[in-house]
Structures are given as structure tokens and as C-alpha cells.
C-alpha positions as CSV (number, residue, x, y, z in Angstrom):
1,V,98.5,22.3,86.3
2,N,97.2,25.7,87.5
3,L,93.7,24.3,88.0
4,F,95.1,21.4,89.9
5,N,97.0,23.7,92.3
6,L,94.0,26.0,92.7
7,L,91.8,23.0,93.6
8,K,94.4,21.5,95.9
9,T,94.9,24.9,97.7
10,S,91.2,25.5,98.2
11,L,90.6,21.9,99.4
12,E,93.4,22.2,101.9
13,S,92.2,25.5,103.2
14,I,88.9,24.0,104.6
15,P,89.2,24.6,108.3
16,S,89.5,21.5,110.5
17,F,87.8,23.4,113.4
18,I,85.1,25.9,114.1
19,E,85.6,28.5,116.8
20,L,82.6,29.9,118.7
21,S,82.3,32.1,121.7
22,G,79.5,33.0,124.1
23,T,78.4,33.4,127.6
24,L,77.7,30.8,130.3
25,V,74.0,30.6,131.2
26,S,71.8,28.4,133.4
27,G,70.0,25.4,131.8
28,M,66.7,24.0,132.9
29,G,68.4,21.3,135.0
30,E,67.2,18.5,132.7
31,G,70.6,17.6,131.3
32,A,71.6,15.7,134.4
33,Y,68.6,13.3,134.1
34,Y,69.2,12.6,130.4
35,M,73.0,12.2,130.7
36,S,72.6,9.5,133.3
37,L,70.1,7.3,131.4
38,K,71.6,3.9,130.8
39,G,70.5,3.9,127.1
40,Y,72.9,6.9,126.7
41,T,75.6,6.2,129.2
42,K,76.5,2.7,127.7
43,Q,76.8,4.4,124.2
44,F,78.8,7.4,125.5
45,K,81.3,5.0,127.2
46,S,81.8,2.9,124.0
47,K,81.6,5.8,121.4
48,I,83.4,8.8,123.1
49,G,85.3,6.8,125.7
50,Y,83.7,8.1,128.9
51,I,80.5,8.5,130.8
52,P,79.8,12.3,131.0
53,F,79.4,14.2,134.2
54,P,75.6,14.2,134.8
55,G,74.6,17.6,133.4
56,T,75.3,19.9,130.5
57,L,77.1,23.3,130.4
58,N,74.9,25.8,128.5
59,V,76.5,28.5,126.4
60,K,74.6,31.4,124.8
61,L,76.1,32.3,121.4
62,E,76.0,36.1,121.0
63,K,76.9,36.5,117.3
64,K,74.7,35.6,114.4
65,E,77.6,34.0,112.5
66,Y,78.2,31.6,115.4
67,V,74.5,30.5,115.2
68,E,74.9,30.0,111.4
69,A,78.1,28.0,111.9
70,L,76.3,25.8,114.4
71,K,73.5,25.2,111.9
72,Q,76.2,24.0,109.4
73,L,77.4,21.6,112.0
74,T,74.1,19.8,112.0
75,A,74.9,18.5,108.4
76,L,78.0,16.7,109.8
77,D,77.9,13.2,111.3
78,G,79.8,13.7,114.5
79,V,79.7,10.7,116.9
80,K,76.1,9.6,116.9
81,I,74.6,8.2,120.1
82,D,71.4,6.5,118.9
83,G,68.0,7.2,120.3
84,F,66.3,4.4,122.3
85,S,63.1,3.4,124.0
86,D,62.7,2.2,127.6
87,G,59.3,0.7,126.9
88,K,57.5,3.8,128.2
89,R,58.9,6.5,126.1
90,T,61.5,7.1,123.4
91,Y,64.6,9.2,123.6
92,G,66.1,11.0,120.6
93,W,69.6,10.7,119.2
94,V,72.6,12.8,120.3
95,K,75.5,13.9,118.0
96,C,78.8,14.6,119.8
97,F,81.5,16.9,118.4
98,M,84.9,16.9,120.1
99,C,86.0,20.4,121.3
100,K,88.1,22.3,123.7
101,L,86.7,24.9,126.1
102,N,88.8,28.0,126.6
103,G,91.7,26.3,124.8
104,K,92.3,23.6,127.4
105,I,89.3,21.6,128.7
106,P,88.4,18.7,126.5
107,C,84.6,18.3,126.1
108,E,81.9,17.5,123.5
109,L,79.4,19.8,122.0
110,I,76.2,17.9,121.7
111,L,73.4,18.4,119.2
112,L,70.1,16.8,120.2
113,E,67.3,15.4,118.2
114,R,64.9,16.9,120.7
115,T,65.7,20.1,122.6
116,H,63.9,23.1,124.1
117,H,66.7,25.3,122.9
118,D,67.2,27.1,119.6
119,Y,70.6,27.3,117.9
120,S,71.7,30.3,120.0
121,I,72.2,27.9,123.0
122,I,74.8,25.1,122.8
123,E,75.3,22.3,125.3
124,L,78.6,20.8,126.3
125,I,79.3,17.6,128.1
126,S,82.6,16.4,129.7
127,E,84.0,13.7,131.9
128,T,84.3,16.2,134.8
129,E,82.1,19.1,135.9
130,I,83.3,21.9,133.6
131,R,81.8,24.7,135.7
132,K,83.9,23.7,138.7
133,K,87.0,22.6,136.8
134,A,87.3,25.9,134.9
135,N,85.9,28.0,137.8
136,L,83.1,29.4,135.7
137,K,79.9,31.1,136.7
138,N,76.9,32.5,134.8
139,G,78.0,35.4,132.6
140,S,81.5,33.9,132.1
141,E,82.9,34.4,128.6
142,I,83.7,31.1,127.0
143,S,85.5,30.1,123.8
144,I,84.8,26.7,122.1
145,K,87.0,25.2,119.4
146,I,85.1,22.4,117.7
147,L,87.2,19.8,115.8
148,V,85.5,18.8,112.6
């Protein structure tokens, strides 16, 4: 009975979310192009329920443990947007993880099959322009609660 209770307690204590924080930084401006490709937008609409604002919000993770937590996230499925080809080139998959920015703005953290960033930069997408909605600028401190 003790073993059962111990296992039950340890299994129930697995967090259902991961919290990260970092600083808003500028991206390379490529997110808007990729987020608006039809091969992605059709899947976003059917799999996460909306077509994202064209562009991503880039957050620089300051702490090593946040970078490690993000690496662990890559092992989880998330909502997978499949890669595709337009006949000229191929585009990689995108994994979406539902999250809340600063405790209130619903968004998705996206992991990309192909990216120029290392794990210290995360990208967020949302139905609305997060930067404007939350009145953020480069250097703003941001908290992200990822539901897993």
C-alpha cells in the first residue's frame, strides 16, 4: 500500500505546465512570411483553431534552466503542423504548445524543424499582434506559462 501511495503521489506531482521568463527581442522579420504561407495557415486554422497574426514574438531566455526546460519540450508532441512542399521548396514542421504570456494573453510557443535560433530564443504566435496587445517593446520582461 505504501508503494502504491508513493507512486500515486509522485505521478500526480508532475507539473502540467512549464514556466519560463525572458526578454523581448527583435527577430529577423522572417516569421511573417512563413506564418502566412497557405500550407501552414490551413493547418493552423484546423489544428489550433485560428490563423496566427503574421509574425512571431521572439523572447530571449536568460536562465540556463529555462533553456534546458525548452529542450525537454522538444520530446513532447504538442500540436504538429506538418511540413509541406510548394513544388519549389520544402517547409519544415512546426510544433505548437498552448501557453499564456504574462498570465493573460493566450498564445502558442512554436518549435520549428528549421530555425536560425538556438534554444535560448523562443518564438510565440497568437491570433492578435501580441506586441501591441500587451504594449511590449524590446527589452520588456515576459513570463510564459506553457501547458503540457
